[in-house]
BALUMDREN-559610 format. One record per residue (C-alpha): residue in three letters; chain; x, y, z. Coordinates in Angstrom, 2 decimals, m for minus. Layout:
<ketis>
<keti 'ALA','A',<X,Y,Z>> ...
</ketis>
This chain:
<ketis>
<keti 'MET','A',<m19.34,93.24,285.24>> <keti 'GLU','A',<m18.23,92.90,288.69>> <keti 'ARG','A',<m19.86,90.70,291.43>> <keti 'PRO','A',<m18.99,89.95,295.03>> <keti 'LEU','A',<m18.76,86.30,295.38>> <keti 'ALA','A',<m17.38,85.22,299.06>> <keti 'ARG','A',<m16.90,86.18,302.66>> <keti 'THR','A',<m15.05,87.69,305.47>> <keti 'SER','A',<m14.24,85.20,308.06>> <keti 'ALA','A',<m12.47,84.76,311.38>> <keti 'GLU','A',<m12.66,80.86,311.08>> <keti 'PRO','A',<m8.99,78.98,311.42>> <keti 'THR','A',<m7.81,77.21,308.76>> <keti 'ALA','A',<m6.72,73.35,308.78>> <keti 'GLY','A',<m3.19,73.40,309.46>> <keti 'LYS','A',<m0.87,75.77,311.39>> <keti 'GLU','A',<3.01,75.59,311.88>> <keti 'ALA','A',<4.98,75.22,309.61>> <keti 'PRO','A',<8.42,75.79,307.59>> <keti 'PRO','A',<9.84,79.50,307.52>> <keti 'ALA','A',<8.93,80.87,304.15>> <keti 'ARG','A',<10.59,83.57,301.32>> <keti 'GLY','A',<9.72,87.07,300.90>> <keti 'ARG','A',<11.58,89.31,298.44>> <keti 'HIS','A',<15.19,88.44,298.40>> <keti 'ARG','A',<14.79,84.66,299.86>> <keti 'ALA','A',<14.01,85.67,303.26>> <keti 'GLU','A',<13.65,82.15,304.49>> <keti 'ASP','A',<17.30,81.54,303.22>> <keti 'ARG','A',<18.23,83.16,306.21>> <keti 'LEU','A',<16.22,80.04,308.56>> <keti 'GLN','A',<18.59,77.25,307.41>> <keti 'SER','A',<21.12,77.51,310.09>> <keti 'PRO','A',<19.66,74.27,312.88>> <keti 'GLY','A',<21.17,76.21,315.84>> <keti 'PRO','A',<22.27,79.60,317.38>> <keti 'VAL','A',<24.59,81.46,314.65>> <keti 'VAL','A',<27.46,83.53,315.65>> <keti 'GLN','A',<28.01,86.04,313.44>> <keti 'GLN','A',<27.18,90.17,313.28>> <keti 'ASN','A',<23.27,89.77,312.85>> <keti 'ILE','A',<23.27,86.93,316.01>> <keti 'ARG','A',<20.44,88.91,317.60>> <keti 'GLN','A',<18.08,89.45,313.53>> <keti 'GLN','A',<18.95,85.18,313.60>> <keti 'ASN','A',<18.45,84.21,317.09>> <keti 'LEU','A',<15.16,86.05,317.38>> <keti 'ALA','A',<14.05,83.86,314.17>> <keti 'LEU','A',<15.38,80.83,315.65>> <keti 'VAL','A',<12.90,81.33,319.13>> <keti 'LEU','A',<9.93,81.79,316.99>> <keti 'ARG','A',<10.36,79.74,314.57>> <keti 'GLU','A',<10.66,76.77,317.31>> <keti 'VAL','A',<7.52,78.21,319.36>> <keti 'MET','A',<5.20,78.89,315.49>> <keti 'LYS','A',<6.68,74.59,314.59>> <keti 'ASN','A',<6.37,73.18,317.92>> <keti 'GLY','A',<3.53,75.20,319.48>> <keti 'PRO','A',<3.44,76.56,323.29>> <keti 'ARG','A',<6.35,75.72,324.95>> <keti 'SER','A',<8.04,77.37,328.38>> <keti 'ARG','A',<11.30,79.48,328.14>> <keti 'ALA','A',<12.99,76.59,329.10>> <keti 'GLY','A',<11.85,74.28,326.18>> <keti 'ILE','A',<12.96,76.66,324.12>> <keti 'ALA','A',<16.32,76.43,325.77>> <keti 'ALA','A',<16.69,73.29,325.52>> <keti 'ALA','A',<15.49,73.48,321.99>> <keti 'VAL','A',<17.19,75.20,320.27>> <keti 'GLY','A',<20.23,75.15,322.36>> <keti 'LEU','A',<20.63,78.69,323.70>> <keti 'THR','A',<20.64,79.72,327.10>> <keti 'ARG','A',<18.19,80.54,329.18>> <keti 'SER','A',<18.69,83.75,330.34>> <keti 'THR','A',<19.27,84.37,326.33>> <keti 'VAL','A',<15.86,82.90,325.38>> <keti 'SER','A',<14.37,84.96,328.08>> <keti 'SER','A',<15.76,88.01,326.63>> <keti 'LEU','A',<15.04,87.26,322.93>> <keti 'VAL','A',<11.55,86.21,323.99>> <keti 'GLY','A',<10.63,89.24,325.61>> <keti 'GLU','A',<11.47,90.88,322.78>> <keti 'LEU','A',<9.05,88.96,320.30>> <keti 'ILE','A',<6.81,89.97,322.76>> <keti 'ALA','A',<7.70,93.59,322.68>> <keti 'ARG','A',<7.34,92.97,318.60>> <keti 'GLY','A',<3.88,91.40,319.11>> <keti 'LEU','A',<4.99,87.98,317.48>> <keti 'LEU','A',<5.22,86.15,320.70>> <keti 'LEU','A',<2.51,85.89,323.40>> <keti 'GLU','A',<2.29,84.37,327.22>> <keti 'ARG','A',<m0.33,81.87,328.18>> <keti 'GLU','A',<m1.47,79.85,330.89>> <keti 'LEU','A',<0.93,78.00,333.53>> <keti 'GLU','A',<2.28,75.08,332.49>> <keti 'ARG','A',<0.86,72.47,334.87>> <keti 'VAL','A',<3.35,69.34,333.87>> <keti 'GLY','A',<3.72,67.50,337.80>> <keti 'ALA','A',<7.24,68.78,337.61>> <keti 'VAL','A',<8.27,69.69,340.97>> <keti 'GLY','A',<8.79,73.66,341.74>> <keti 'ARG','A',<7.14,76.64,340.61>> <keti 'PRO','A',<5.58,75.97,336.89>> <keti 'GLY','A',<6.53,78.23,333.91>> <keti 'ARG','A',<4.26,80.43,331.75>> <keti 'LEU','A',<4.18,78.95,328.06>> <keti 'VAL','A',<5.05,81.16,325.19>> <keti 'ALA','A',<3.06,80.67,322.23>> <keti 'VAL','A',<2.51,82.90,318.64>> <keti 'SER','A',<0.56,85.94,318.90>> <keti 'ASP','A',<m2.64,85.75,316.52>> <keti 'THR','A',<m3.75,89.59,317.86>> <keti 'THR','A',<m1.42,91.90,316.38>> <keti 'VAL','A',<0.88,90.56,313.47>> <keti 'VAL','A',<m1.60,90.02,310.18>> <keti 'ALA','A',<m0.03,89.61,306.21>> <keti 'LEU','A',<m2.99,89.73,302.54>> <keti 'GLY','A',<m2.40,87.75,299.86>> <keti 'LEU','A',<m4.28,89.04,296.89>> <keti 'GLU','A',<m4.54,87.20,293.64>> <keti 'ILE','A',<m5.16,88.07,290.16>> <keti 'ASN','A',<m6.80,85.27,287.95>> <keti 'VAL','A',<m8.15,85.61,284.22>> <keti 'ASP','A',<m12.08,86.13,285.71>> <keti 'TYR','A',<m11.41,86.77,289.23>> <keti 'LEU','A',<m9.59,88.93,292.16>> <keti 'ALA','A',<m8.81,87.64,296.00>> <keti 'ALA','A',<m7.51,89.09,298.83>> <keti 'CYS','A',<m6.89,87.83,302.17>> <keti 'VAL','A',<m5.60,88.37,305.45>> <keti 'LEU','A',<m4.06,85.82,307.59>> <keti 'ASP','A',<m2.33,85.56,311.42>> <keti 'LEU','A',<0.64,84.23,312.14>> <keti 'LYS','A',<m1.18,81.42,313.54>> <keti 'GLY','A',<m2.59,80.90,309.72>> <keti 'ASN','A',<m6.77,81.79,310.99>> <keti 'VAL','A',<m8.56,83.87,308.19>> <keti 'ARG','A',<m9.17,86.85,309.50>> <keti 'TYR','A',<m10.79,88.25,306.18>> <keti 'GLU','A',<m11.19,86.87,303.04>> <keti 'GLN','A',<m12.84,88.12,299.66>> <keti 'PHE','A',<m13.38,86.75,296.34>> <keti 'LEU','A',<m14.57,88.94,293.25>> <keti 'ARG','A',<m15.60,87.56,289.78>> <keti 'HIS','A',<m13.58,90.57,287.82>> <keti 'GLU','A',<m13.03,89.73,284.28>> <keti 'ASN','A',<m9.01,90.88,283.44>> <keti 'ARG','A',<m8.53,89.33,279.84>> <keti 'GLY','A',<m8.17,92.17,277.18>> <keti 'ILE','A',<m8.88,94.50,280.21>> <keti 'PRO','A',<m6.08,97.56,280.56>> <keti 'VAL','A',<m3.59,96.01,283.78>> <keti 'GLU','A',<m4.25,99.50,284.86>> <keti 'VAL','A',<m8.13,99.13,285.40>> <keti 'VAL','A',<m7.01,95.48,286.66>> <keti 'LEU','A',<m4.74,96.79,289.21>> <keti 'ASP','A',<m7.01,100.22,290.58>> <keti 'ALA','A',<m9.98,96.66,291.74>> <keti 'LEU','A',<m7.16,95.08,292.97>> <keti 'ALA','A',<m5.89,97.68,294.88>> <keti 'GLU','A',<m9.24,98.74,296.31>> <keti 'LEU','A',<m10.23,95.12,297.44>> <keti 'GLY','A',<m6.80,95.03,298.57>> <keti 'ARG','A',<m7.64,98.54,300.84>> <keti 'ARG','A',<m11.01,97.04,301.76>> <keti 'ALA','A',<m8.92,93.60,303.56>> <keti 'LEU','A',<m6.77,95.96,305.10>> <keti 'ASP','A',<m8.99,98.89,306.45>> <keti 'SER','A',<m11.13,95.96,307.85>> <keti 'VAL','A',<m8.58,94.28,309.59>> <keti 'GLU','A',<m6.39,97.56,310.86>> <keti 'GLY','A',<m9.92,98.45,312.30>> <keti 'GLU','A',<m9.33,95.49,314.78>> <keti 'GLY','A',<m6.18,96.95,315.78>> <keti 'LEU','A',<m4.53,94.09,313.78>> <keti 'ILE','A',<m1.24,95.81,312.28>> <keti 'PRO','A',<m0.34,94.28,308.36>> <keti 'VAL','A',<2.81,93.94,307.78>> <keti 'GLY','A',<3.40,93.08,303.83>> <keti 'THR','A',<1.43,91.95,300.83>> <keti 'THR','A',<2.34,89.14,298.29>> <keti 'ILE','A',<0.04,88.72,294.70>> <keti 'ALA','A',<0.04,85.67,293.21>> <keti 'LEU','A',<0.16,85.56,289.42>> <keti 'PRO','A',<m0.87,83.06,286.58>> <keti 'GLY','A',<2.09,83.62,284.90>> <keti 'LEU','A',<6.02,83.60,284.36>> <keti 'VAL','A',<7.64,86.17,287.55>> <keti 'ASP','A',<11.21,87.49,288.17>> <keti 'VAL','A',<11.09,87.60,291.59>> <keti 'ALA','A',<13.90,89.30,292.35>> <keti 'SER','A',<13.03,92.52,290.25>> <keti 'GLY','A',<9.38,92.07,291.10>> <keti 'MET','A',<8.59,92.32,287.87>> <keti 'LEU','A',<5.77,90.08,285.84>> <keti 'LEU','A',<7.52,88.59,282.83>> <keti 'ARG','A',<4.73,87.02,281.00>> <keti 'ALA','A',<0.73,85.72,281.86>> <keti 'PRO','A',<m0.22,84.09,278.69>> <keti 'ASN','A',<m3.82,83.40,279.80>> <keti 'LEU','A',<m4.07,87.31,280.52>> <keti 'GLY','A',<m1.95,88.70,277.53>> <keti 'TRP','A',<0.65,90.21,279.56>> <keti 'GLY','A',<3.59,90.79,279.23>> <keti 'ARG','A',<6.23,92.65,281.12>> <keti 'LEU','A',<4.76,94.44,283.54>> <keti 'SER','A',<6.69,95.62,286.82>> <keti 'LEU','A',<3.50,95.29,289.19>> <keti 'GLU','A',<5.31,95.32,292.94>> <keti 'ALA','A',<5.80,99.04,292.20>> <keti 'GLU','A',<2.37,99.87,290.93>> <keti 'LEU','A',<0.46,98.40,293.14>> <keti 'GLY','A',<2.58,98.82,296.12>> <keti 'ARG','A',<1.49,102.33,294.65>> <keti 'ARG','A',<m1.85,102.28,294.67>> <keti 'LEU','A',<m1.96,100.87,298.56>> <keti 'GLY','A',<m0.93,103.59,299.85>> <keti 'ARG','A',<0.69,102.27,302.80>> <keti 'SER','A',<4.30,103.25,304.03>> <keti 'HIS','A',<5.97,100.57,306.30>> <keti 'HIS','A',<4.29,97.92,303.78>> <keti 'TYR','A',<6.62,95.44,301.48>> <keti 'VAL','A',<4.83,94.25,298.30>> <keti 'THR','A',<5.92,91.08,296.47>> <keti 'VAL','A',<4.82,89.48,293.26>> <keti 'GLU','A',<4.85,85.38,292.67>> <keti 'ASN','A',<3.54,82.78,290.25>> <keti 'ASP','A',<0.32,80.90,291.56>> <keti 'ALA','A',<0.70,77.53,291.30>> <keti 'LYS','A',<3.92,78.36,293.52>> <keti 'LEU','A',<2.31,80.00,296.28>> <keti 'ALA','A',<m0.67,77.23,296.24>> <keti 'ALA','A',<1.89,74.85,296.75>> <keti 'LEU','A',<3.84,76.65,299.96>> <keti 'GLY','A',<m0.21,77.08,301.16>> <keti 'GLU','A',<m1.01,73.20,301.11>> <keti 'LEU','A',<2.34,72.94,302.82>> <keti 'TRP','A',<1.83,76.00,305.35>> <keti 'LEU','A',<m2.40,75.08,306.26>> <keti 'GLY','A',<m3.36,72.15,304.80>> <keti 'HIS','A',<m1.70,68.80,304.76>> <keti 'GLU','A',<2.06,70.14,306.31>> <keti 'LEU','A',<5.18,68.30,306.44>> <keti 'GLN','A',<2.88,64.56,305.67>> <keti 'LEU','A',<3.85,65.04,302.33>> <keti 'GLY','A',<7.23,65.15,302.54>> <keti 'ASP','A',<8.87,66.11,299.10>> <keti 'PHE','A',<6.05,67.16,296.40>> <keti 'ILE','A',<4.77,68.02,293.26>> <keti 'TYR','A',<2.11,70.20,293.24>> <keti 'VAL','A',<m0.07,70.06,289.84>> <keti 'PHE','A',<m2.54,73.25,289.92>> <keti 'GLY','A',<m5.25,73.47,286.80>> <keti 'GLU','A',<m7.69,76.33,286.32>> <keti 'ILE','A',<m7.46,77.53,282.86>> <keti 'GLY','A',<m3.81,77.19,282.40>> <keti 'VAL','A',<m1.85,73.84,284.51>> <keti 'GLY','A',<1.67,75.37,286.41>> <keti 'ALA','A',<3.34,72.67,289.14>> <keti 'ALA','A',<5.89,73.47,291.95>> <keti 'LEU','A',<8.41,71.01,293.94>> <keti 'VAL','A',<8.64,71.76,297.35>> <keti 'VAL','A',<11.92,69.79,298.79>> <keti 'ASN','A',<12.37,69.34,302.61>> <keti 'GLY','A',<9.78,72.09,303.51>> <keti 'GLU','A',<11.10,74.45,301.27>> <keti 'LEU','A',<10.34,75.52,297.53>> <keti 'LEU','A',<12.87,74.52,295.02>> <keti 'ARG','A',<13.64,77.14,292.95>> <keti 'SER','A',<16.22,77.59,289.72>> <keti 'GLY','A',<18.71,80.17,289.49>> <keti 'SER','A',<16.54,82.35,287.32>> <keti 'GLY','A',<12.88,81.42,289.82>> <keti 'LEU','A',<10.74,80.11,286.39>> <keti 'GLY','A',<10.86,76.92,286.71>> <keti 'GLY','A',<7.46,75.15,287.64>> <keti 'GLU','A',<5.77,75.43,284.33>> <keti 'LEU','A',<3.93,71.82,283.79>> <keti 'GLY','A',<1.75,73.01,281.53>> <keti 'HIS','A',<3.99,73.25,278.63>> <keti 'ILE','A',<5.49,70.07,278.65>> <keti 'THR','A',<5.25,68.98,275.25>> <keti 'VAL','A',<3.25,65.73,275.48>> <keti 'ASP','A',<2.17,65.45,272.05>> <keti 'PRO','A',<4.66,67.39,269.61>> <keti 'ASP','A',<1.70,67.66,266.77>> <keti 'GLY','A',<m0.70,69.13,268.71>> <keti 'PRO','A',<m2.74,72.09,268.97>> <keti 'GLN','A',<m1.15,75.64,268.95>> <keti 'CYS','A',<m0.62,76.64,272.35>> <keti 'THR','A',<m1.08,80.28,273.99>> <keti 'CYS','A',<2.88,79.76,274.91>> <keti 'GLY','A',<4.03,78.99,271.40>> <keti 'SER','A',<4.80,75.80,271.26>> <keti 'ARG','A',<2.72,73.09,269.98>> <keti 'GLY','A',<0.80,70.33,271.70>> <keti 'CYS','A',<1.63,71.22,275.37>> <keti 'LEU','A',<0.46,69.40,278.37>> <keti 'GLU','A',<m2.62,72.50,278.82>> <keti 'GLN','A',<m3.82,71.69,275.63>> <keti 'VAL','A',<m4.54,67.86,276.36>> <keti 'VAL','A',<m5.34,68.37,280.62>> <keti 'GLY','A',<m7.08,72.15,280.80>> <keti 'GLN','A',<m10.10,73.14,281.47>> <keti 'GLU','A',<m11.36,73.95,277.66>> <keti 'ALA','A',<m9.00,71.01,276.19>> <keti 'LEU','A',<m11.71,68.61,278.30>> <keti 'LEU','A',<m14.59,70.30,277.88>> <keti 'ARG','A',<m14.36,70.04,274.16>> <keti 'ALA','A',<m13.04,65.96,274.28>> <keti 'ALA','A',<m16.07,65.52,276.58>> <keti 'GLY','A',<m18.13,67.11,273.72>> <keti 'LEU','A',<m19.84,69.44,276.65>> <keti 'GLU','A',<m21.11,72.93,276.24>> <keti 'ALA','A',<m19.73,75.30,278.99>> <keti 'THR','A',<m18.72,78.92,280.04>> <keti 'VAL','A',<m14.86,78.22,280.34>> <keti 'GLY','A',<m13.38,80.02,283.78>> <keti 'THR','A',<m12.13,79.43,287.32>> <keti 'SER','A',<m14.07,77.37,289.78>> <keti 'ILE','A',<m14.32,80.43,292.19>> <keti 'ALA','A',<m15.78,82.59,289.61>> <keti 'LEU','A',<m17.87,80.54,288.17>> <keti 'PRO','A',<m19.18,77.98,290.55>> <keti 'ASP','A',<m21.23,76.48,287.82>> <keti 'GLY','A',<m18.70,76.79,285.12>> <keti 'GLY','A',<m16.82,74.27,283.16>> <keti 'ALA','A',<m15.37,72.09,285.62>> <keti 'SER','A',<m18.56,72.07,287.54>> <keti 'VAL','A',<m20.02,71.00,283.68>> <keti 'ILE','A',<m17.28,68.29,283.65>> <keti 'VAL','A',<m17.90,66.77,287.38>> <keti 'LYS','A',<m21.77,66.46,286.83>> <keti 'SER','A',<m21.09,64.64,283.81>> <keti 'ALA','A',<m18.88,62.19,284.96>> <keti 'ARG','A',<m20.74,60.93,287.92>> <keti 'ARG','A',<m23.98,60.33,285.25>> <keti 'GLY','A',<m21.32,58.29,283.90>> <keti 'ASP','A',<m21.65,59.67,280.47>> <keti 'ALA','A',<m18.86,57.57,278.04>> <keti 'ALA','A',<m17.61,60.81,276.38>> <keti 'THR','A',<m16.61,62.30,279.80>> <keti 'LEU','A',<m15.37,59.42,280.90>> <keti 'ALA','A',<m12.83,58.95,278.13>> <keti 'ALA','A',<m11.54,62.57,278.16>> <keti 'LEU','A',<m11.07,62.05,281.72>> <keti 'ALA','A',<m8.92,58.93,281.37>> <keti 'GLU','A',<m7.27,60.58,278.47>> <keti 'ALA','A',<m6.35,63.55,281.04>> <keti 'GLY','A',<m5.13,61.23,283.92>> <keti 'ARG','A',<m2.58,59.66,281.49>> <keti 'ALA','A',<m1.15,62.72,280.19>> <keti 'LEU','A',<m0.90,64.02,283.57>> <keti 'GLY','A',<0.81,60.92,284.68>> <keti 'LEU','A',<3.04,61.27,282.04>> <keti 'ALA','A',<4.18,64.57,282.91>> <keti 'CYS','A',<4.20,63.42,286.16>> <keti 'ALA','A',<6.29,60.70,285.53>> <keti 'ALA','A',<9.14,62.87,283.97>> <keti 'ALA','A',<8.92,65.07,287.43>> <keti 'VAL','A',<9.50,61.73,289.40>> <keti 'ASN','A',<11.98,60.46,287.82>> <keti 'LEU','A',<13.84,63.37,287.69>> <keti 'PHE','A',<13.20,64.98,291.53>> <keti 'ALA','A',<11.89,61.81,293.42>> <keti 'PRO','A',<9.54,63.21,295.78>> <keti 'ASN','A',<6.97,61.36,298.10>> <keti 'THR','A',<3.90,62.80,296.77>> <keti 'ILE','A',<1.73,64.23,293.38>> <keti 'VAL','A',<m0.91,66.84,295.13>> <keti 'LEU','A',<m3.48,67.38,292.54>> <keti 'GLY','A',<m4.86,71.36,293.26>> <keti 'GLY','A',<m7.04,73.89,291.99>> <keti 'ILE','A',<m9.91,72.14,289.46>> <keti 'TYR','A',<m8.55,69.03,288.99>> <keti 'ALA','A',<m9.01,68.48,293.08>> <keti 'PRO','A',<m13.14,67.63,292.60>> <keti 'LEU','A',<m11.74,65.53,289.30>> <keti 'PHE','A',<m9.36,63.47,291.17>> <keti 'PRO','A',<m11.82,60.71,291.60>> <keti 'TRP','A',<m11.73,60.03,287.44>> <keti 'LEU','A',<m7.57,61.51,287.04>> <keti 'SER','A',<m5.95,59.84,289.75>> <keti 'GLY','A',<m6.42,56.19,288.60>> <keti 'PRO','A',<m4.81,56.69,285.04>> <keti 'LEU','A',<m2.32,58.99,286.50>> <keti 'ARG','A',<m0.98,56.34,289.27>> <keti 'GLY','A',<m0.79,53.78,285.95>> <keti 'GLU','A',<1.63,56.47,283.80>> <keti 'LEU','A',<3.60,56.58,286.78>> <keti 'GLU','A',<3.72,52.64,287.18>> <keti 'LYS','A',<4.41,52.34,283.43>> <keti 'ARG','A',<6.98,54.64,283.42>> <keti 'ALA','A',<8.40,56.33,286.27>> <keti 'PHE','A',<10.90,53.48,287.28>> <keti 'LEU','A',<11.74,55.17,290.80>> <keti 'THR','A',<8.02,54.26,291.96>> <keti 'ARG','A',<9.55,50.49,291.91>> <keti 'TYR','A',<11.92,51.28,294.81>> <keti 'SER','A',<9.87,53.77,296.86>> <keti 'ASP','A',<6.20,54.66,296.70>> <keti 'VAL','A',<4.55,57.97,295.09>> <keti 'ALA','A',<1.39,58.98,296.75>> <keti 'VAL','A',<m1.38,60.83,294.34>> <keti 'VAL','A',<m3.92,63.38,296.58>> <keti 'ARG','A',<m5.67,66.16,296.19>> <keti 'SER','A',<m5.99,69.53,297.29>> <keti 'GLU','A',<m7.17,70.39,301.22>> <keti 'LEU','A',<m7.31,73.74,300.17>> <keti 'GLY','A',<m8.62,73.64,296.72>> <keti 'ALA','A',<m9.11,76.73,294.41>> <keti 'ALA','A',<m8.40,79.48,297.43>> <keti 'ALA','A',<m4.62,77.44,298.21>> <keti 'ALA','A',<m2.55,80.60,295.63>> <keti 'VAL','A',<m4.58,83.41,298.08>> <keti 'ARG','A',<m3.71,82.13,301.02>> <keti 'GLY','A',<m0.44,80.59,300.36>> <keti 'ALA','A',<0.12,84.38,299.33>> <keti 'ALA','A',<m0.57,85.67,302.66>> <keti 'SER','A',<1.36,83.39,304.49>> <keti 'LEU','A',<4.41,83.78,302.18>> <keti 'ALA','A',<4.76,87.70,303.46>> <keti 'LEU','A',<4.18,86.47,306.75>> <keti 'ARG','A',<7.26,83.93,306.71>> <keti 'ALA','A',<9.72,87.07,305.11>> <keti 'VAL','A',<8.46,88.35,308.82>> <keti 'CYS','A',<9.06,85.12,310.77>> <keti 'ALA','A',<12.68,84.91,308.92>> <keti 'ASP','A',<13.13,88.46,309.87>> <keti 'PRO','A',<11.21,89.69,313.38>> <keti 'PHE','A',<13.19,92.98,313.05>> <keti 'LEU','A',<10.65,93.64,310.30>> <keti 'VAL','A',<8.37,94.49,312.96>> <keti 'GLY','A',<8.99,97.42,315.44>> <keti 'THR','A',<7.95,97.38,319.27>> <keti 'GLN','A',<5.52,100.08,317.63>> <keti 'GLY','A',<4.76,98.60,314.63>> <keti 'PRO','A',<6.14,97.57,310.99>> <keti 'VAL','A',<9.14,99.40,310.14>> <keti 'ALA','A',<10.61,100.44,307.19>> <keti 'PRO','A',<9.87,97.38,304.52>> <keti 'ALA','A',<13.09,96.09,304.32>> <keti 'LEU','A',<12.10,93.83,301.77>> <keti 'GLY','A',<9.91,96.71,299.70>> <keti 'PRO','A',<9.80,97.24,295.95>> 
</ketis>
């Protein structure tokens, strides 16, 4: 049974500009050059360079942009003019810095033209979020929708309807949606747009990118798919803590457990793109059977169902979005009452998380570990045991501090990260938006 859960919003999110992201075919790879490039697609690259400078450092004069990116003023003026024509930048009030001569007009990121849609499928809800280029939430809705054991076609029909409502709403305001990213709780092959496996949904190999693209019914609109934990990490980077985190591991828990590693402001990927399954690190070889087919996975110790069982609590297992009074909330309330079994279960979960994170710290040496999803409200009870295991097992902590912090975006991180990812593809390639709106979807299915 479906039940509307949340809202439509036009309020800005915390944090704004951030490193550019990736769309299909690794759009962020086009932005790795620190300065102007000399090659066949120089115009495209320099448009992205100027747009990134304004997004990262805020409103600037043309002269200030030219000095920052190393291009001539006349070249920057031409690039800015084209980005304004494409609706990606706009001019603001005169710059007043007390300098001699006529003040220049400031160039800022536009929040009146281009937006992108994030969609999310989780075990018991669907979500839609639309963000503009400044990171403002222009539309957001969560819908309770049981997706386990339901035919995939039924779920995709419901998700597409939710997506069309979001697109209709922002198009009615004169905004131009340029792309959609779908967040999924499973293994995703980004290059092909395929979901390989989602154990907690019971789904196998599916071409969700093509299926949803057809259902949305929008031309000039590309669709991508990505793992929810990876998108939650990107959402945290771009809309939450930003670069204060340094290199960080994001640990995301709801029903299952996932993780992502961000290095130098970019998501670290393996060649296959399938890394980040922290929840399936073995912490007890003789432990319970996991849905992945192995035994004693971290998920079987620190997952929501495992926490409820260890604490001796009875509650419906579900995400904190679909069931705000469900399992996670019951655990928090019991811990606040000082229930001994609950505190013991959380201490053991914190130690297990610390065991897994210590291995990741020794391997990747991040500056920060971020706890998201249900681990954000459980942070007061998990963080101490987690830190204790880090100090004992991560020998790199003897040479460099590793901070443990809670997520600022909580359960909404994945769907907001999805919307941000679609926008960053445009930031990497401004040619995706023509002077009259989106062009043919270069990153599409």
